[in-house]
DSSP file (Angstrom, degrees, kcal/mol; ACC not computed):
  #  RESIDUE AA STRUCTURE BP1 BP2  ACC     N-H-->O    O-->H-N    N-H-->O    O-->H-N    TCO  KAPPA ALPHA  PHI   PSI    X-CA   Y-CA   Z-CA
    1    1 A M              0   0    0      0, 0.0     2,-0.4     0, 0.0     0, 0.0   0.000 360.0 360.0 360.0 124.9  115.6 -145.7  149.2
    2    2 A K        -     0   0    0      0, 0.0     2,-0.5     0, 0.0     0, 0.0  -0.806 360.0-153.1 -96.8 135.3  115.9 -143.7  145.9
    3    3 A I        -     0   0    0     -2,-0.4     2,-0.1     2,-0.0     0, 0.0  -0.887  21.0-125.6-102.4 129.1  118.7 -144.3  143.6
    4    4 A G     >  -     0   0    0     -2,-0.5     4,-3.0     1,-0.1     5,-0.2  -0.398  24.7-109.5 -77.0 160.0  119.6 -141.3  141.4
    5    5 A Q  H  > S+     0   0    0      1,-0.2     4,-2.1     2,-0.2     5,-0.1   0.858 118.9  47.3 -57.1 -43.8  119.7 -141.7  137.7
    6    6 A V  H  > S+     0   0    0      2,-0.2     4,-2.5     1,-0.2    -1,-0.2   0.892 113.2  48.9 -66.9 -42.0  123.5 -141.4  137.5
    7    7 A S  H  > S+     0   0    0      2,-0.2     4,-2.1     1,-0.2    -2,-0.2   0.906 112.1  50.0 -60.1 -40.5  123.9 -143.9  140.4
    8    8 A Y  H  X S+     0   0    0     -4,-3.0     4,-2.3     2,-0.2    -2,-0.2   0.905 110.9  48.6 -66.5 -40.4  121.5 -146.3  138.7
    9    9 A R  H  X S+     0   0    0     -4,-2.1     4,-2.9    -5,-0.2     5,-0.3   0.966 111.7  49.5 -60.8 -55.6  123.4 -146.0  135.3
   10   10 A L  H  X S+     0   0    0     -4,-2.5     4,-2.4     1,-0.2    -2,-0.2   0.856 112.4  47.9 -56.6 -37.7  126.8 -146.7  137.1
   11   11 A L  H  X S+     0   0    0     -4,-2.1     4,-2.4     2,-0.2    -1,-0.2   0.916 112.7  47.5 -70.7 -44.5  125.3 -149.7  138.9
   12   12 A V  H  X S+     0   0    0     -4,-2.3     4,-2.4     2,-0.2    -2,-0.2   0.929 115.4  46.9 -60.2 -45.9  123.8 -151.1  135.6
   13   13 A N  H  X S+     0   0    0     -4,-2.9     4,-2.7     2,-0.2     5,-0.2   0.942 111.7  50.2 -61.6 -48.4  127.2 -150.5  133.9
   14   14 A A  H  X S+     0   0    0     -4,-2.4     4,-2.1    -5,-0.3    -1,-0.2   0.919 112.1  46.8 -57.8 -44.5  129.1 -152.1  136.8
   15   15 A V  H  X S+     0   0    0     -4,-2.4     4,-2.1     1,-0.2    -1,-0.2   0.900 112.1  52.0 -67.9 -40.6  126.9 -155.3  136.7
   16   16 A A  H  X S+     0   0    0     -4,-2.4     4,-2.5     1,-0.2    -2,-0.2   0.904 110.1  48.0 -64.2 -40.0  127.2 -155.5  132.9
   17   17 A L  H  X S+     0   0    0     -4,-2.7     4,-2.4     1,-0.2    -1,-0.2   0.862 110.6  51.3 -73.8 -32.3  131.0 -155.3  133.1
   18   18 A I  H  X S+     0   0    0     -4,-2.1     4,-2.0    -5,-0.2    -1,-0.2   0.868 110.0  49.4 -60.7 -38.9  131.1 -158.0  135.7
   19   19 A C  H  X S+     0   0    0     -4,-2.1     4,-2.9     2,-0.2     5,-0.2   0.929 110.5  51.0 -68.4 -46.3  128.9 -160.2  133.6
   20   20 A I  H  X S+     0   0    0     -4,-2.5     4,-2.4     1,-0.2     5,-0.3   0.935 110.6  49.3 -53.4 -49.3  131.2 -159.7  130.6
   21   21 A F  H  X S+     0   0    0     -4,-2.4     4,-2.1     2,-0.2    -1,-0.2   0.884 111.7  46.6 -66.9 -38.0  134.2 -160.5  132.6
   22   22 A V  H  X S+     0   0    0     -4,-2.0     4,-2.8     2,-0.2     5,-0.3   0.973 116.1  46.2 -60.2 -56.4  132.7 -163.8  134.0
   23   23 A I  H  X S+     0   0    0     -4,-2.9     4,-1.6     1,-0.2    -2,-0.2   0.833 113.7  46.6 -66.7 -31.5  131.5 -164.9  130.6
   24   24 A S  H  X S+     0   0    0     -4,-2.4     4,-1.4    -5,-0.2    -1,-0.2   0.890 114.8  46.3 -81.3 -37.7  134.7 -164.1  128.8
   25   25 A S  H  X S+     0   0    0     -4,-2.1     4,-1.5    -5,-0.3    -2,-0.2   0.922 117.1  46.0 -70.7 -37.6  137.0 -165.8  131.5
   26   26 A N  H  X S+     0   0    0     -4,-2.8     4,-2.9    -5,-0.2     5,-0.2   0.888 109.0  53.9 -66.4 -38.8  134.6 -168.8  131.5
   27   27 A S  H  X S+     0   0    0     -4,-1.6     4,-2.2    -5,-0.3    -1,-0.2   0.832 104.7  55.9 -70.7 -27.8  134.4 -169.0  127.7
   28   28 A R  H  X S+     0   0    0     -4,-1.4     4,-1.4     2,-0.2    -1,-0.2   0.948 111.6  42.2 -66.7 -48.9  138.3 -169.2  127.5
   29   29 A A  H  X S+     0   0    0     -4,-1.5     4,-2.1     1,-0.2     3,-0.3   0.947 115.3  52.4 -62.9 -46.8  138.4 -172.2  129.8
   30   30 A F  H  X S+     0   0    0     -4,-2.9     4,-1.8     1,-0.2    -2,-0.2   0.856 105.3  54.5 -60.2 -37.5  135.4 -173.8  127.9
   31   31 A E  H  X S+     0   0    0     -4,-2.2     4,-0.5    -5,-0.2    -1,-0.2   0.893 110.5  45.2 -62.5 -40.0  137.0 -173.3  124.6
   32   32 A L  H  < S+     0   0    0     -4,-1.4    -2,-0.2    -3,-0.3    -1,-0.2   0.821 111.8  51.6 -72.8 -33.8  140.0 -175.2  125.6
   33   33 A E  H  < S+     0   0    0     -4,-2.1    -2,-0.2     1,-0.2    -1,-0.2   0.789 117.9  38.9 -67.8 -32.2  138.0 -178.0  127.3
   34   34 A E  H  < S+     0   0    0     -4,-1.8    -1,-0.2    -5,-0.2    -2,-0.2   0.426  88.7 126.2 -99.2  -0.8  135.9 -178.5  124.2
   35   35 A A     <  -     0   0    0     -4,-0.5    -3,-0.1    -3,-0.2     2,-0.1  -0.225  56.8-128.4 -62.1 141.6  138.8 -178.0  121.8
   36   36 A T     >  -     0   0    0      1,-0.1     4,-2.6     4,-0.0     5,-0.2  -0.299  30.3-104.1 -80.9 175.0  139.4 -180.8  119.1
   37   37 A I  H  > S+     0   0    0      1,-0.2     4,-2.1     2,-0.2     5,-0.1   0.826 125.1  56.7 -70.7 -29.0  142.8 -182.3  118.7
   38   38 A A  H  > S+     0   0    0      2,-0.2     4,-2.6     1,-0.2    -1,-0.2   0.899 107.7  47.9 -69.8 -40.6  143.2 -180.2  115.5
   39   39 A D  H  > S+     0   0    0      2,-0.2     4,-2.4     1,-0.2    -2,-0.2   0.947 111.7  48.7 -63.2 -46.5  142.5 -177.0  117.6
   40   40 A L  H  X S+     0   0    0     -4,-2.6     4,-2.2     2,-0.2    -2,-0.2   0.888 112.8  48.3 -58.9 -39.4  144.9 -178.0  120.3
   41   41 A Q  H  X S+     0   0    0     -4,-2.1     4,-2.6     2,-0.2    -1,-0.2   0.926 111.2  50.9 -69.8 -42.0  147.6 -178.7  117.6
   42   42 A E  H  X S+     0   0    0     -4,-2.6     4,-1.7     1,-0.2     6,-0.2   0.905 110.5  49.6 -54.2 -47.9  146.8 -175.4  115.9
   43   43 A G  H  <>S+     0   0    0     -4,-2.4     5,-2.0     2,-0.2     6,-1.4   0.832 111.2  48.1 -62.2 -39.2  147.2 -173.7  119.2
   44   44 A M  H ><5S+     0   0    0     -4,-2.2     3,-0.6     4,-0.2    -1,-0.2   0.876 109.3  52.8 -69.9 -39.6  150.5 -175.3  119.9
   45   45 A R  H 3<5S+     0   0    0     -4,-2.6    -2,-0.2     1,-0.2    -1,-0.2   0.816 113.1  44.4 -62.5 -30.2  151.8 -174.5  116.5
   46   46 A K  T 3<5S-     0   0    0     -4,-1.7    -1,-0.2    -5,-0.2    -2,-0.2   0.541 115.3-116.2 -87.8  -9.0  150.9 -170.8  117.0
   47   47 A G  T < 5S+     0   0    0     -3,-0.6    -3,-0.2    -4,-0.5    -4,-0.1   0.527  83.6 120.5  80.7   7.0  152.3 -170.8  120.5
   48   48 A T  S   <S+     0   0    0     -5,-2.0     2,-0.3    -6,-0.2    -4,-0.2   0.893  82.2  20.8 -70.1 -36.2  149.0 -170.1  122.2
   49   49 A Y        -     0   0    0     -6,-1.4     2,-0.3    -9,-0.2    -2,-0.3  -0.830  65.3-156.2-124.6 159.7  149.3 -173.4  124.1
   50   50 A T     >  -     0   0    0     -2,-0.3     4,-1.5     1,-0.1     5,-0.2  -0.858  36.8-110.3-120.7 165.2  152.1 -175.7  125.1
   51   51 A S  H  > S+     0   0    0     -2,-0.3     4,-2.5    35,-0.3     5,-0.1   0.888 121.5  54.1 -59.6 -35.2  151.7 -179.4  125.9
   52   52 A R  H  > S+     0   0    0     34,-0.3     4,-3.1     1,-0.2     5,-0.2   0.946 107.0  48.4 -63.4 -51.6  152.4 -178.4  129.5
   53   53 A S  H  > S+     0   0    0      1,-0.2     4,-1.6     2,-0.2    -1,-0.2   0.797 111.7  49.6 -61.9 -27.1  149.7 -175.8  129.7
   54   54 A I  H  X S+     0   0    0     -4,-1.5     4,-2.3     2,-0.2    -1,-0.2   0.922 112.5  47.2 -76.6 -46.5  147.1 -178.2  128.2
   55   55 A V  H  X S+     0   0    0     -4,-2.5     4,-2.8     1,-0.2     5,-0.2   0.941 112.5  51.3 -58.9 -45.7  148.1 -180.9  130.8
   56   56 A E  H  X S+     0   0    0     -4,-3.1     4,-1.9     1,-0.2    -1,-0.2   0.896 108.8  49.9 -55.7 -42.2  148.0 -178.4  133.5
   57   57 A M  H  X S+     0   0    0     -4,-1.6     4,-1.8     2,-0.2    -1,-0.2   0.914 112.7  46.5 -64.1 -46.3  144.6 -177.2  132.5
   58   58 A Y  H  X S+     0   0    0     -4,-2.3     4,-2.1     1,-0.2    -2,-0.2   0.886 111.2  52.0 -59.1 -44.5  143.2 -180.9  132.4
   59   59 A L  H  X S+     0   0    0     -4,-2.8     4,-1.8     1,-0.2    -1,-0.2   0.855 109.7  48.8 -69.9 -32.3  144.8 -181.6  135.7
   60   60 A K  H  X S+     0   0    0     -4,-1.9     4,-1.9    -5,-0.2    -1,-0.2   0.853 111.3  51.6 -74.0 -35.2  143.1 -178.5  137.2
   61   61 A R  H  X S+     0   0    0     -4,-1.8     4,-1.8     2,-0.2    -2,-0.2   0.858 109.3  48.7 -63.0 -40.2  139.8 -179.6  135.7
   62   62 A V  H  X>S+     0   0    0     -4,-2.1     4,-2.8     1,-0.2     5,-0.5   0.869 111.5  49.4 -69.6 -42.4  140.1 -183.0  137.2
   63   63 A E  I  X>S+     0   0    0     -4,-1.8     5,-1.5     1,-0.2     4,-1.1   0.854 112.0  48.1 -61.9 -39.2  140.9 -181.5  140.6
   64   64 A E  I  <5S+     0   0    0     -4,-1.9    -2,-0.2     3,-0.2    -1,-0.2   0.883 121.7  35.0 -73.2 -36.8  137.9 -179.1  140.4
   65   65 A I  I  <5S+     0   0    0     -4,-1.8     6,-1.9     3,-0.2     4,-0.5   0.960 128.7  30.3 -84.9 -54.8  135.4 -182.0  139.3
   66   66 A D  I  <5S+     0   0    0     -4,-2.8    -3,-0.2    -5,-0.2     7,-0.2   0.797 130.2  30.2 -83.2 -29.9  136.8 -185.0  141.2
   67   67 A K  I  <<S+     0   0    0     -4,-1.1    -3,-0.2    -5,-0.5    -1,-0.1   0.809 136.4  17.9-105.7 -35.0  138.2 -183.6  144.3
   68   68 A R  S   <S+     0   0    0     -5,-1.5    -3,-0.2    -4,-0.1    -4,-0.2   0.502 122.2  52.3-111.4  -1.6  136.2 -180.4  145.0
   69   69 A G  S    S-     0   0    0     -4,-0.5    -4,-0.1    -6,-0.3    -3,-0.1   0.034 122.0 -37.7-111.3-144.8  133.1 -181.1  142.9
   70   70 A P  S    S-     0   0    0      0, 0.0    -4,-0.2     0, 0.0    -5,-0.1   0.515  73.5-127.3 -67.0  -3.7  130.7 -184.1  142.8
   71   71 A A        +     0   0    0     -6,-1.9    -5,-0.2     1,-0.1    -4,-0.1   0.964  42.2 169.9  59.2  59.1  133.7 -186.6  143.2
   72   72 A I        -     0   0    0     -7,-0.3    -6,-0.1     1,-0.0    -1,-0.1   0.560  38.9-132.1 -80.4  -9.5  132.8 -188.7  140.2
   73   73 A R        +     0   0    0     -7,-0.2    -7,-0.0     1,-0.1    -6,-0.0   0.974  37.3 172.2  62.1  53.8  136.0 -190.6  140.3
   74   74 A S        +     0   0    0    -12,-0.2     2,-0.3     2,-0.0    -1,-0.1   0.477  61.7  30.9 -79.1   3.3  136.7 -190.1  136.6
   75   75 A Y        -     0   0    0      1,-0.1     3,-0.1   -13,-0.1    35,-0.1  -0.990  56.8-153.9-153.5 150.8  140.2 -191.7  136.7
   76   76 A L  S    S+     0   0    0      1,-0.3     2,-0.3    -2,-0.3    -1,-0.1   0.824  84.2   5.7 -86.3 -41.8  142.0 -194.3  138.8
   77   77 A E        -     0   0    0     44,-0.0     2,-0.4    42,-0.0    -1,-0.3  -1.000  58.2-145.8-147.5 133.5  145.4 -193.0  138.4
   78   78 A I        -     0   0    0     -2,-0.3    -3,-0.0    -3,-0.1   -19,-0.0  -0.889  39.4-108.3 -99.1 133.2  147.4 -189.8  136.9
   79   79 A N    >   -     0   0    0     -2,-0.4     3,-1.6     1,-0.2     4,-0.2  -0.446  22.1-144.8 -56.5 122.6  150.8 -190.5  135.5
   80   80 A P  T 3  S+     0   0    0      0, 0.0     3,-0.2     0, 0.0    -1,-0.2   0.726  99.4  52.6 -57.5 -21.5  153.2 -188.9  137.9
   81   81 A D  T 3> S+     0   0    0      1,-0.2     4,-2.8     2,-0.1     5,-0.3   0.206  73.0 116.6 -95.7   7.8  155.4 -187.9  135.0
   82   82 A A  H <> S+     0   0    0     -3,-1.6     4,-2.8     1,-0.2    -1,-0.2   0.897  79.9  40.2 -52.8 -50.4  152.6 -186.2  133.1
   83   83 A L  H  > S+     0   0    0     -3,-0.2     4,-2.7     1,-0.2    -1,-0.2   0.876 114.4  52.7 -69.6 -34.9  154.2 -182.7  133.3
   84   84 A A  H  > S+     0   0    0      2,-0.2     4,-1.9     1,-0.2    -1,-0.2   0.897 111.8  45.5 -66.5 -39.6  157.7 -183.9  132.7
   85   85 A I  H  X S+     0   0    0     -4,-2.8     4,-2.7     2,-0.2     5,-0.3   0.935 111.7  53.4 -63.1 -45.2  156.5 -185.8  129.5
   86   86 A A  H  X S+     0   0    0     -4,-2.8     4,-2.2    -5,-0.3   -34,-0.3   0.901 108.7  47.9 -57.1 -42.3  154.7 -182.7  128.5
   87   87 A D  H  X S+     0   0    0     -4,-2.7     4,-2.0     1,-0.2    -1,-0.2   0.898 111.0  52.7 -67.2 -36.4  157.9 -180.6  128.9
   88   88 A Q  H  X S+     0   0    0     -4,-1.9     4,-2.6     1,-0.2    -2,-0.2   0.901 110.1  46.7 -66.1 -41.5  159.8 -183.2  126.9
   89   89 A L  H  X S+     0   0    0     -4,-2.7     4,-2.1     2,-0.2    -1,-0.2   0.876 110.1  54.0 -73.5 -28.5  157.2 -183.1  124.0
   90   90 A D  H  X S+     0   0    0     -4,-2.2     4,-2.6    -5,-0.3     5,-0.2   0.890 110.1  48.4 -72.2 -31.7  157.3 -179.2  124.1
   91   91 A Q  H  X S+     0   0    0     -4,-2.0     4,-2.6     2,-0.2    -2,-0.2   0.973 109.9  50.9 -60.6 -52.0  161.1 -179.5  123.7
   92   92 A E  H  <>S+     0   0    0     -4,-2.6     5,-3.0     1,-0.2    -2,-0.2   0.879 109.0  50.7 -56.0 -39.2  160.7 -181.8  120.9
   93   93 A R  H ><5S+     0   0    0     -4,-2.1     3,-1.8     3,-0.2    -1,-0.2   0.907 108.7  50.9 -68.9 -40.5  158.2 -179.4  119.2
   94   94 A R  H 3<5S+     0   0    0     -4,-2.6    -1,-0.2     1,-0.3    -2,-0.2   0.916 110.7  50.7 -58.7 -38.1  160.7 -176.4  119.6
   95   95 A D  T 3<5S-     0   0    0     -4,-2.6    -1,-0.3    -5,-0.2    -2,-0.2   0.415 117.7-120.4 -81.9   6.4  163.4 -178.8  117.9
   96   96 A E  T < 5S+     0   0    0     -3,-1.8     2,-0.2    -5,-0.2    -3,-0.2   0.870  73.4 132.5  53.7  43.0  160.8 -179.5  115.2
   97   97 A Q      < +     0   0    0     -5,-3.0     2,-0.4    -8,-0.1    -1,-0.1  -0.529  30.2 173.6-116.9  62.5  160.8 -183.2  115.9
   98   98 A I        -     0   0    0     -2,-0.2    -9,-0.0    -5,-0.2    -5,-0.0  -0.585  20.8-156.6 -74.8 129.2  156.8 -183.6  115.9
   99   99 A R        -     0   0    0     -2,-0.4    -1,-0.2     1,-0.2   -10,-0.0   0.748  56.3 -60.0 -82.2 -24.3  156.1 -187.4  116.2
  100  100 A G  S >  S-     0   0    0      1,-0.0     3,-1.5     0, 0.0    -1,-0.2  -0.988  72.4 -47.8 167.5-167.4  152.7 -187.2  114.7
  101  101 A P  T 3  S+     0   0    0      0, 0.0   -60,-0.1     0, 0.0    -1,-0.0   0.682 129.5  48.2 -67.4 -15.8  149.1 -185.8  115.0
  102  102 A L  T >  S+     0   0    0      2,-0.1     3,-1.9   -61,-0.0     2,-0.4   0.270  78.5 139.7-108.7  16.1  148.7 -186.6  118.6
  103  103 A H  T <  S+     0   0    0     -3,-1.5    -5,-0.0     1,-0.3     0, 0.0  -0.411  80.8   2.4 -55.1 109.2  152.2 -185.1  119.6
  104  104 A G  T 3  S+     0   0    0     -2,-0.4    -1,-0.3     1,-0.3   -49,-0.1   0.455  98.9 130.2  93.7  -0.2  151.7 -183.2  122.9
  105  105 A I    <   -     0   0    0     -3,-1.9    -1,-0.3   -51,-0.1   -54,-0.1  -0.803  56.9-127.3 -88.7 110.0  148.1 -184.1  123.2
  106  106 A P        -     0   0    0      0, 0.0     2,-0.4     0, 0.0    -3,-0.0  -0.301  28.4-167.3 -54.1 136.3  147.0 -185.6  126.6
  107  107 A V        -     0   0    0      2,-0.0     2,-0.5    -5,-0.0    -5,-0.0  -0.971  16.4-145.4-130.0 150.3  145.2 -188.9  126.5
  108  108 A L        -     0   0    0     -2,-0.4     2,-0.4   -33,-0.0   -33,-0.0  -0.900  21.9-162.5-107.3 132.7  143.2 -190.9  129.0
  109  109 A L        -     0   0    0     -2,-0.5     2,-0.1     4,-0.1    -2,-0.0  -0.883  24.6-108.4-113.6 144.6  143.4 -194.6  128.8
  110  110 A K    >   -     0   0    0     -2,-0.4     3,-2.1     1,-0.1   -35,-0.0  -0.472  38.1-116.0 -69.6 145.4  141.3 -197.4  130.1
  111  111 A D  T 3  S+     0   0    0      1,-0.3    13,-1.0    11,-0.1    12,-0.5   0.618 110.4  65.7 -64.2  -9.5  143.1 -199.2  132.9
  112  112 A S  T 3  S+     0   0    0     10,-0.2     2,-0.6    11,-0.2    -1,-0.3   0.311  80.0  95.3 -91.0  10.5  143.3 -202.4  131.0
  113  113 A I  S <  S-     0   0    0     -3,-2.1     2,-0.2     8,-0.1    11,-0.1  -0.900  75.3-131.7-100.3 120.6  145.6 -200.9  128.4
  114  114 A D        -     0   0    0     -2,-0.6     2,-0.3     8,-0.2     9,-0.1  -0.471  27.5-178.2 -75.1 141.4  149.3 -201.5  129.1
  115  115 A T        -     0   0    0      4,-0.2     7,-0.1    -2,-0.2     4,-0.0  -0.926  37.4-126.3-136.1 163.9  151.7 -198.6  128.9
  116  116 A A  S    S+     0   0    0     -2,-0.3    -2,-0.0     2,-0.1    -1,-0.0   0.414  81.8  98.1 -88.7   4.4  155.5 -198.2  129.3
  117  117 A D  S    S-     0   0    0      1,-0.1    -2,-0.2     2,-0.0     5,-0.1  -0.089  95.5 -89.6 -87.7-175.9  154.9 -195.5  132.0
  118  118 A K  S    S+     0   0    0      2,-0.0     2,-0.6    -2,-0.0    -1,-0.1   0.153  77.8 134.1 -77.8  17.7  154.9 -195.6  135.8
  119  119 A L    >   -     0   0    0      1,-0.1     3,-0.8     2,-0.1    -4,-0.2  -0.622  38.6-166.6 -77.7 117.5  151.1 -196.4  135.9
  120  120 A S  T 3  S+     0   0    0     -2,-0.6    -1,-0.1     1,-0.2    -2,-0.0   0.620  83.0  55.4 -74.1 -16.1  150.3 -199.2  138.3
  121  121 A T  T 3  S+     0   0    0     -8,-0.0     3,-0.4     2,-0.0     2,-0.3   0.245  87.5  99.8-103.0   9.0  146.7 -199.8  137.2
  122  122 A T    <   +     0   0    0     -3,-0.8    -8,-0.2     1,-0.2   -10,-0.2  -0.720  69.2  33.6-102.1 146.8  147.5 -200.4  133.4
  123  123 A G  S    S-     0   0    0    -12,-0.5   -11,-0.2    -2,-0.3    -1,-0.2   0.509 103.5-100.8  97.4   8.3  147.8 -203.7  131.6
  124  124 A G        -     0   0    0    -13,-1.0     2,-0.4    -3,-0.4   -11,-0.0  -0.186  43.6 -81.3  76.0-170.9  145.2 -205.7  133.5
  125  125 A S        -     0   0    0      1,-0.1    -2,-0.1   -13,-0.0    -4,-0.0  -0.982  10.3-144.0-139.7 146.0  145.8 -208.2  136.2
  126  126 A Y              0   0    0     -2,-0.4    -1,-0.1     1,-0.2    -2,-0.0   0.641 360.0 360.0 -76.1 -22.5  146.9 -212.0  136.4
  127  127 A A              0   0    0     -3,-0.0    -1,-0.2     0, 0.0    -3,-0.0   0.484 360.0 360.0 -69.2 360.0  144.7 -212.5  139.4
């Protein structure tokens, strides 16, 4: 089957556009996943990100890797209030009540570290 020169060029251009789209959409997610705390803070200051959007991105990433991917079990428990806490921190940011350099940044803690949240796996065990 012969492909005409015009059809061939259209096909090559279509493939190139698809590749550019895939690369650009993957690079946006990759940039956020690999962002430093300073990058995330700058993004929140500029309004590019909110604490909620960052938490949602990481929750989605955990879902992709731990539940649909290789199931590496990267965490024991996710704070059930994570999104509500992010919303509260976003409101504080809007009110210009920034607590410090980690304000709005999600963190992952070792299960032996005690927290005041509703996490049942923190603080170790007396057993």
